[in-house]
KOLKOL-97286 format. One record per residue (C-alpha): x, y, z; residue number from 1. Coordinates in steps of 0.02 Angstrom, whole numbers, plus 50000, padded with zeros to 5 digits. Layout:
// KOLKOL-97286
+-------+-------+-------+-----+
:    xx :    yy :    zz :  nr :
+-------+-------+-------+-----+
:     X :     Y :     Z : NUM :
...
+-------+-------+-------+-----+
// end
This chain:
// KOLKOL-97286
+-------+-------+-------+-----+
:    xx :    yy :    zz :  nr :
+-------+-------+-------+-----+
: 47723 : 49851 : 49314 :   1 :
: 47889 : 49934 : 49353 :   2 :
: 47904 : 50092 : 49248 :   3 :
: 47978 : 50240 : 49343 :   4 :
: 48167 : 50233 : 49367 :   5 :
: 48287 : 50354 : 49451 :   6 :
: 48453 : 50358 : 49359 :   7 :
: 48613 : 50418 : 49439 :   8 :
: 48677 : 50547 : 49314 :   9 :
: 48860 : 50591 : 49341 :  10 :
: 48892 : 50697 : 49187 :  11 :
: 48989 : 50554 : 49106 :  12 :
: 48955 : 50452 : 48951 :  13 :
: 48904 : 50290 : 49039 :  14 :
: 48759 : 50366 : 49135 :  15 :
: 48708 : 50468 : 48982 :  16 :
: 48693 : 50312 : 48874 :  17 :
: 48606 : 50223 : 49018 :  18 :
: 48471 : 50357 : 49006 :  19 :
: 48458 : 50328 : 48818 :  20 :
: 48437 : 50141 : 48841 :  21 :
: 48309 : 50158 : 48979 :  22 :
: 48203 : 50276 : 48874 :  23 :
: 48210 : 50155 : 48727 :  24 :
: 48152 : 50018 : 48844 :  25 :
: 47998 : 50123 : 48885 :  26 :
: 48044 : 50177 : 49061 :  27 :
: 48004 : 50347 : 49134 :  28 :
: 48178 : 50410 : 49179 :  29 :
: 48212 : 50532 : 49321 :  30 :
: 48391 : 50596 : 49326 :  31 :
: 48477 : 50617 : 49494 :  32 :
: 48644 : 50703 : 49519 :  33 :
: 48727 : 50653 : 49683 :  34 :
: 48839 : 50784 : 49762 :  35 :
: 48958 : 50690 : 49875 :  36 :
: 49097 : 50820 : 49891 :  37 :
: 49090 : 51010 : 49898 :  38 :
: 49268 : 51070 : 49930 :  39 :
: 49365 : 51162 : 49796 :  40 :
: 49525 : 51084 : 49729 :  41 :
: 49698 : 51160 : 49722 :  42 :
: 49646 : 51266 : 49571 :  43 :
: 49496 : 51340 : 49660 :  44 :
: 49377 : 51232 : 49561 :  45 :
: 49236 : 51128 : 49633 :  46 :
: 49232 : 50976 : 49518 :  47 :
: 49052 : 50927 : 49564 :  48 :
: 48994 : 51096 : 49496 :  49 :
: 49071 : 51054 : 49326 :  50 :
: 48998 : 50879 : 49329 :  51 :
: 48827 : 50952 : 49372 :  52 :
: 48835 : 51064 : 49218 :  53 :
: 48871 : 50911 : 49110 :  54 :
: 48729 : 50815 : 49194 :  55 :
: 48611 : 50960 : 49156 :  56 :
: 48670 : 50961 : 48975 :  57 :
: 48636 : 50774 : 48958 :  58 :
: 48464 : 50781 : 49038 :  59 :
: 48411 : 50932 : 48935 :  60 :
: 48471 : 50847 : 48776 :  61 :
: 48376 : 50687 : 48817 :  62 :
: 48224 : 50779 : 48885 :  63 :
: 48224 : 50704 : 49059 :  64 :
: 48206 : 50795 : 49225 :  65 :
: 48358 : 50812 : 49339 :  66 :
: 48360 : 50821 : 49528 :  67 :
: 48512 : 50860 : 49635 :  68 :
: 48532 : 50775 : 49804 :  69 :
: 48665 : 50821 : 49931 :  70 :
: 48755 : 50674 : 50013 :  71 :
: 48908 : 50772 : 50069 :  72 :
: 48877 : 50740 : 50254 :  73 :
: 48844 : 50555 : 50226 :  74 :
: 48999 : 50538 : 50116 :  75 :
: 49108 : 50621 : 50246 :  76 :
: 49042 : 50515 : 50390 :  77 :
: 49029 : 50346 : 50305 :  78 :
: 49164 : 50348 : 50172 :  79 :
: 49294 : 50485 : 50193 :  80 :
: 49311 : 50473 : 50383 :  81 :
: 49324 : 50284 : 50369 :  82 :
: 49460 : 50305 : 50238 :  83 :
: 49560 : 50420 : 50352 :  84 :
: 49541 : 50301 : 50498 :  85 :
: 49606 : 50156 : 50395 :  86 :
: 49759 : 50254 : 50336 :  87 :
: 49797 : 50311 : 50512 :  88 :
: 49802 : 50130 : 50565 :  89 :
: 49915 : 50072 : 50425 :  90 :
: 49781 : 49994 : 50316 :  91 :
: 49735 : 50027 : 50133 :  92 :
: 49548 : 50060 : 50111 :  93 :
: 49441 : 50056 : 49955 :  94 :
: 49328 : 50210 : 49959 :  95 :
: 49242 : 50162 : 49794 :  96 :
: 49174 : 50002 : 49871 :  97 :
: 49117 : 50098 : 50025 :  98 :
: 49034 : 50234 : 49920 :  99 :
: 48932 : 50106 : 49825 : 100 :
: 48886 : 50014 : 49985 : 101 :
: 48833 : 50164 : 50090 : 102 :
: 48779 : 50296 : 49965 : 103 :
: 48736 : 50243 : 49788 : 104 :
: 48648 : 50081 : 49835 : 105 :
: 48582 : 50138 : 50002 : 106 :
: 48551 : 50326 : 50021 : 107 :
: 48518 : 50353 : 49836 : 108 :
: 48400 : 50205 : 49830 : 109 :
: 48306 : 50268 : 49982 : 110 :
: 48294 : 50443 : 49906 : 111 :
: 48229 : 50373 : 49741 : 112 :
: 48095 : 50265 : 49821 : 113 :
: 48037 : 50384 : 49957 : 114 :
: 48062 : 50558 : 49884 : 115 :
: 48040 : 50529 : 49698 : 116 :
: 47914 : 50388 : 49708 : 117 :
: 48017 : 50281 : 49590 : 118 :
: 48005 : 50093 : 49570 : 119 :
: 48192 : 50064 : 49550 : 120 :
: 48361 : 50145 : 49520 : 121 :
: 48488 : 50129 : 49380 : 122 :
: 48672 : 50172 : 49366 : 123 :
: 48804 : 50175 : 49230 : 124 :
: 48907 : 50035 : 49307 : 125 :
: 48972 : 49899 : 49193 : 126 :
: 48885 : 49751 : 49274 : 127 :
: 48733 : 49640 : 49246 : 128 :
: 48602 : 49545 : 49344 : 129 :
: 48508 : 49387 : 49297 : 130 :
: 48345 : 49485 : 49288 : 131 :
: 48409 : 49629 : 49182 : 132 :
: 48270 : 49754 : 49151 : 133 :
: 48136 : 49632 : 49213 : 134 :
: 48135 : 49680 : 49396 : 135 :
: 47950 : 49640 : 49404 : 136 :
: 48003 : 49457 : 49410 : 137 :
: 48070 : 49481 : 49586 : 138 :
: 47954 : 49432 : 49728 : 139 :
: 47953 : 49583 : 49843 : 140 :
: 47923 : 49484 : 50003 : 141 :
: 48041 : 49338 : 49988 : 142 :
: 48169 : 49397 : 49862 : 143 :
: 48131 : 49243 : 49756 : 144 :
: 48115 : 49249 : 49568 : 145 :
: 47967 : 49201 : 49464 : 146 :
: 47934 : 49132 : 49291 : 147 :
: 48081 : 49094 : 49179 : 148 :
: 48208 : 49106 : 49321 : 149 :
: 48237 : 48947 : 49421 : 150 :
: 48347 : 49011 : 49561 : 151 :
: 48263 : 49037 : 49728 : 152 :
: 48387 : 49137 : 49830 : 153 :
: 48388 : 49310 : 49755 : 154 :
: 48456 : 49409 : 49609 : 155 :
: 48630 : 49368 : 49544 : 156 :
: 48760 : 49502 : 49514 : 157 :
: 48849 : 49456 : 49352 : 158 :
: 49005 : 49520 : 49266 : 159 :
: 48984 : 49642 : 49122 : 160 :
: 48988 : 49595 : 48939 : 161 :
: 49140 : 49709 : 48922 : 162 :
: 49259 : 49614 : 49036 : 163 :
: 49390 : 49752 : 49029 : 164 :
: 49266 : 49877 : 49100 : 165 :
: 49180 : 49759 : 49223 : 166 :
: 49144 : 49846 : 49389 : 167 :
: 49070 : 49705 : 49493 : 168 :
: 49226 : 49715 : 49603 : 169 :
: 49165 : 49886 : 49664 : 170 :
: 48986 : 49822 : 49687 : 171 :
: 49034 : 49672 : 49793 : 172 :
: 48968 : 49745 : 49957 : 173 :
: 48794 : 49799 : 49902 : 174 :
: 48642 : 49719 : 49982 : 175 :
: 48525 : 49596 : 49898 : 176 :
: 48378 : 49711 : 49935 : 177 :
: 48463 : 49849 : 49835 : 178 :
: 48510 : 49734 : 49690 : 179 :
: 48328 : 49682 : 49674 : 180 :
: 48286 : 49863 : 49632 : 181 :
: 48434 : 49904 : 49520 : 182 :
: 48459 : 49906 : 49331 : 183 :
: 48629 : 49917 : 49245 : 184 :
: 48584 : 49973 : 49068 : 185 :
: 48760 : 49970 : 48993 : 186 :
: 48807 : 49801 : 49066 : 187 :
: 48763 : 49707 : 48907 : 188 :
: 48865 : 49815 : 48788 : 189 :
: 49047 : 49867 : 48771 : 190 :
: 49124 : 50038 : 48796 : 191 :
: 49155 : 50067 : 48611 : 192 :
: 48971 : 50046 : 48571 : 193 :
: 48925 : 50157 : 48719 : 194 :
: 49028 : 50297 : 48644 : 195 :
: 48951 : 50271 : 48471 : 196 :
: 48776 : 50281 : 48546 : 197 :
: 48820 : 50443 : 48634 : 198 :
: 48889 : 50522 : 48475 : 199 :
: 48734 : 50470 : 48378 : 200 :
: 48628 : 50555 : 48511 : 201 :
: 48722 : 50719 : 48494 : 202 :
: 48823 : 50700 : 48653 : 203 :
: 48996 : 50726 : 48577 : 204 :
: 49041 : 50846 : 48717 : 205 :
: 49015 : 50708 : 48846 : 206 :
: 49109 : 50579 : 48742 : 207 :
: 49260 : 50694 : 48733 : 208 :
: 49259 : 50724 : 48920 : 209 :
: 49408 : 50647 : 49009 : 210 :
: 49355 : 50490 : 49100 : 211 :
: 49365 : 50507 : 49288 : 212 :
: 49497 : 50396 : 49367 : 213 :
: 49541 : 50368 : 49549 : 214 :
: 49461 : 50458 : 49695 : 215 :
: 49349 : 50598 : 49633 : 216 :
: 49384 : 50732 : 49763 : 217 :
: 49573 : 50744 : 49745 : 218 :
: 49586 : 50840 : 49582 : 219 :
: 49751 : 50839 : 49488 : 220 :
: 49855 : 50831 : 49648 : 221 :
: 49940 : 50671 : 49695 : 222 :
: 49867 : 50582 : 49844 : 223 :
: 50016 : 50616 : 49957 : 224 :
: 49996 : 50805 : 49953 : 225 :
: 49808 : 50788 : 49974 : 226 :
: 49809 : 50670 : 50122 : 227 :
: 49934 : 50778 : 50218 : 228 :
: 49794 : 50905 : 50239 : 229 :
: 49698 : 50782 : 50346 : 230 :
: 49824 : 50665 : 50429 : 231 :
: 49975 : 50715 : 50532 : 232 :
: 50132 : 50643 : 50455 : 233 :
: 50251 : 50552 : 50571 : 234 :
: 50432 : 50529 : 50519 : 235 :
: 50515 : 50361 : 50518 : 236 :
: 50647 : 50255 : 50434 : 237 :
: 50655 : 50144 : 50281 : 238 :
: 50728 : 49977 : 50338 : 239 :
: 50795 : 49845 : 50219 : 240 :
: 50692 : 49689 : 50259 : 241 :
: 50838 : 49575 : 50215 : 242 :
: 50981 : 49659 : 50310 : 243 :
: 50883 : 49752 : 50444 : 244 :
: 50984 : 49909 : 50407 : 245 :
: 50914 : 50085 : 50390 : 246 :
: 50924 : 50140 : 50208 : 247 :
: 50833 : 50306 : 50217 : 248 :
: 50704 : 50417 : 50304 : 249 :
: 50525 : 50463 : 50262 : 250 :
: 50407 : 50598 : 50325 : 251 :
: 50252 : 50489 : 50337 : 252 :
: 50180 : 50324 : 50273 : 253 :
: 49996 : 50364 : 50243 : 254 :
: 50005 : 50401 : 50058 : 255 :
: 49909 : 50283 : 49944 : 256 :
: 50015 : 50318 : 49791 : 257 :
: 50187 : 50307 : 49871 : 258 :
: 50184 : 50207 : 50031 : 259 :
: 50059 : 50070 : 50001 : 260 :
: 50119 : 49890 : 49999 : 261 :
: 50211 : 49845 : 49839 : 262 :
: 50243 : 50022 : 49780 : 263 :
: 50414 : 50091 : 49735 : 264 :
: 50495 : 50177 : 49883 : 265 :
: 50584 : 50328 : 49814 : 266 :
: 50729 : 50342 : 49936 : 267 :
: 50844 : 50488 : 49907 : 268 :
: 51030 : 50464 : 49888 : 269 :
: 51030 : 50281 : 49834 : 270 :
: 51018 : 50197 : 49665 : 271 :
: 50951 : 50031 : 49727 : 272 :
: 50767 : 50000 : 49687 : 273 :
: 50666 : 49966 : 49844 : 274 :
: 50482 : 49923 : 49862 : 275 :
: 50369 : 49939 : 50015 : 276 :
: 50350 : 49768 : 50098 : 277 :
: 50270 : 49807 : 50266 : 278 :
: 50239 : 49938 : 50402 : 279 :
: 50297 : 49942 : 50582 : 280 :
: 50159 : 50049 : 50655 : 281 :
: 50235 : 50062 : 50829 : 282 :
: 50392 : 50146 : 50763 : 283 :
: 50326 : 50220 : 50599 : 284 :
: 50459 : 50124 : 50505 : 285 :
: 50433 : 50054 : 50330 : 286 :
: 50510 : 49887 : 50284 : 287 :
: 50571 : 49889 : 50105 : 288 :
: 50619 : 49746 : 49988 : 289 :
: 50761 : 49752 : 49861 : 290 :
: 50668 : 49724 : 49697 : 291 :
: 50488 : 49717 : 49637 : 292 :
: 50489 : 49526 : 49632 : 293 :
: 50566 : 49497 : 49804 : 294 :
: 50479 : 49353 : 49898 : 295 :
: 50436 : 49468 : 50045 : 296 :
: 50305 : 49550 : 49932 : 297 :
: 50214 : 49386 : 49895 : 298 :
: 50081 : 49300 : 50000 : 299 :
: 49972 : 49147 : 49972 : 300 :
: 49857 : 49159 : 50124 : 301 :
: 49748 : 49299 : 50192 : 302 :
: 49623 : 49315 : 50336 : 303 :
: 49463 : 49415 : 50319 : 304 :
: 49320 : 49484 : 50421 : 305 :
: 49149 : 49402 : 50408 : 306 :
: 49108 : 49408 : 50222 : 307 :
: 48961 : 49495 : 50141 : 308 :
: 48867 : 49376 : 50025 : 309 :
: 48759 : 49461 : 49894 : 310 :
: 48640 : 49313 : 49891 : 311 :
: 48636 : 49173 : 50018 : 312 :
: 48802 : 49113 : 50092 : 313 :
: 48879 : 48969 : 49992 : 314 :
: 48803 : 48807 : 50052 : 315 :
: 48968 : 48712 : 50055 : 316 :
: 49053 : 48844 : 50163 : 317 :
: 48936 : 48818 : 50309 : 318 :
: 48906 : 48633 : 50277 : 319 :
: 49088 : 48580 : 50250 : 320 :
: 49175 : 48732 : 50328 : 321 :
: 49260 : 48768 : 50162 : 322 :
: 49226 : 48793 : 49978 : 323 :
: 49318 : 48830 : 49816 : 324 :
: 49285 : 48984 : 49710 : 325 :
: 49373 : 49120 : 49611 : 326 :
: 49465 : 49265 : 49694 : 327 :
: 49502 : 49442 : 49638 : 328 :
: 49599 : 49573 : 49732 : 329 :
: 49621 : 49709 : 49601 : 330 :
: 49475 : 49751 : 49488 : 331 :
: 49586 : 49750 : 49333 : 332 :
: 49665 : 49581 : 49371 : 333 :
: 49598 : 49412 : 49312 : 334 :
: 49526 : 49296 : 49443 : 335 :
: 49624 : 49152 : 49517 : 336 :
: 49564 : 48996 : 49608 : 337 :
: 49556 : 48995 : 49797 : 338 :
: 49490 : 48892 : 49943 : 339 :
: 49393 : 48982 : 50079 : 340 :
: 49391 : 48904 : 50254 : 341 :
: 49272 : 48966 : 50388 : 342 :
: 49352 : 49025 : 50551 : 343 :
: 49277 : 49021 : 50725 : 344 :
: 49228 : 49203 : 50713 : 345 :
: 49140 : 49179 : 50545 : 346 :
: 49286 : 49258 : 50453 : 347 :
: 49380 : 49170 : 50314 : 348 :
: 49551 : 49098 : 50285 : 349 :
: 49579 : 49118 : 50099 : 350 :
: 49711 : 49003 : 50023 : 351 :
: 49762 : 49057 : 49847 : 352 :
: 49815 : 48938 : 49709 : 353 :
: 49969 : 49045 : 49677 : 354 :
: 50062 : 49178 : 49777 : 355 :
: 49999 : 49354 : 49745 : 356 :
: 50100 : 49513 : 49757 : 357 :
: 50062 : 49661 : 49871 : 358 :
: 49906 : 49602 : 49962 : 359 :
: 49855 : 49747 : 50074 : 360 :
: 49764 : 49740 : 50241 : 361 :
: 49605 : 49845 : 50227 : 362 :
: 49572 : 49801 : 50046 : 363 :
: 49435 : 49680 : 49993 : 364 :
: 49445 : 49501 : 49937 : 365 :
: 49308 : 49480 : 49806 : 366 :
: 49238 : 49308 : 49766 : 367 :
: 49165 : 49241 : 49604 : 368 :
: 49082 : 49083 : 49539 : 369 :
: 49111 : 49093 : 49352 : 370 :
: 49021 : 49253 : 49298 : 371 :
: 48931 : 49280 : 49463 : 372 :
: 49004 : 49397 : 49594 : 373 :
: 48964 : 49311 : 49759 : 374 :
: 49019 : 49450 : 49877 : 375 :
: 49174 : 49507 : 49968 : 376 :
: 49265 : 49521 : 50134 : 377 :
: 49387 : 49648 : 50203 : 378 :
: 49563 : 49582 : 50230 : 379 :
: 49616 : 49597 : 50412 : 380 :
: 49787 : 49515 : 50403 : 381 :
: 49901 : 49414 : 50291 : 382 :
: 49982 : 49246 : 50316 : 383 :
: 50172 : 49234 : 50310 : 384 :
: 50260 : 49303 : 50158 : 385 :
: 50361 : 49185 : 50050 : 386 :
: 50518 : 49268 : 50120 : 387 :
: 50462 : 49223 : 50296 : 388 :
: 50438 : 49045 : 50233 : 389 :
: 50621 : 49045 : 50179 : 390 :
: 50594 : 49070 : 49993 : 391 :
: 50750 : 49155 : 49928 : 392 :
: 50722 : 49160 : 49740 : 393 :
: 50639 : 49309 : 49659 : 394 :
: 50463 : 49271 : 49597 : 395 :
: 50395 : 49270 : 49421 : 396 :
: 50244 : 49383 : 49401 : 397 :
: 50128 : 49351 : 49251 : 398 :
: 50103 : 49510 : 49149 : 399 :
: 49915 : 49509 : 49176 : 400 :
: 49944 : 49540 : 49363 : 401 :
: 50062 : 49687 : 49340 : 402 :
+-------+-------+-------+-----+
// end
């Protein structure tokens, strides 16, 4: 019987309540704090040290042991270096997806099983599986499920009960073997109830803690000033995509917050509102569109690398060379319908039911079938923009996609 679980304890409220729930379920809980970054921020503060103090507070309060494991080297090599490489080549990476893929559901799992002699891991992610806490139903050899579960091709990753907090988007690259040994204790409850549980357990300090947003190692600096420490900035021009005329200069286009596709281009000396439409890597020029709803910002087709399927690949995709499913590109956006067509190199051509704004090369297309997250694929290029297809009218953008 599966009883001993290693829980990733971050010092936040979600992992704290996950520990509470696991203990109530009768599991032996071993807390693990993962140190993925060890450089001080612009204020001379090492944020992981503060988070470790909060993790120690939580574990002491809940009477569970806490281990610290250092994944700084692994994070640098497999996540941070990859992120820098993507920016240097004009792409927009997603380090949160890479961190889950390479560290939390790979290195952490290996550490828990081999060093702590645990049966499984748990995290505070808002997600569910179709086995829940009953991981003993999973056949270790074949990955099939026993008893009440009828499916025969592995564990399903399901969206969280709290749809506004759902994090399956960020889990879309994890392996089936890892999912078979993972519990998401807060996946069945909403954030409001999580906070109430924490207060009732005497964890007000953790509830009041500001929720971490964005990339953890940056601190309060904006991304542009941070990334300049690692990537040489190369000057170039802003070019109006409609007229072809130079409308300004920039010192470098690697910043996530300012020069990613679709973002406002703050060009000095002009009142006109321009938005980043594309990059010309060979000249370091940025093509900008006049207006946030300009058709040059909208695409309806993307091309991806070979996708990662959390369970088995969809039968219809390899039988009929295409299949229909739901698509998500930003974790906070609702899904839309799409058709995936298999390419000769086992990548995908993804045709969307409606044009989407600011699709970035390097980001992930995440696929769903109702509440199940099927997997994802990295975007390697876009089809033609609506502007290229001679659309002249500005596009309407539903508020839920803004």
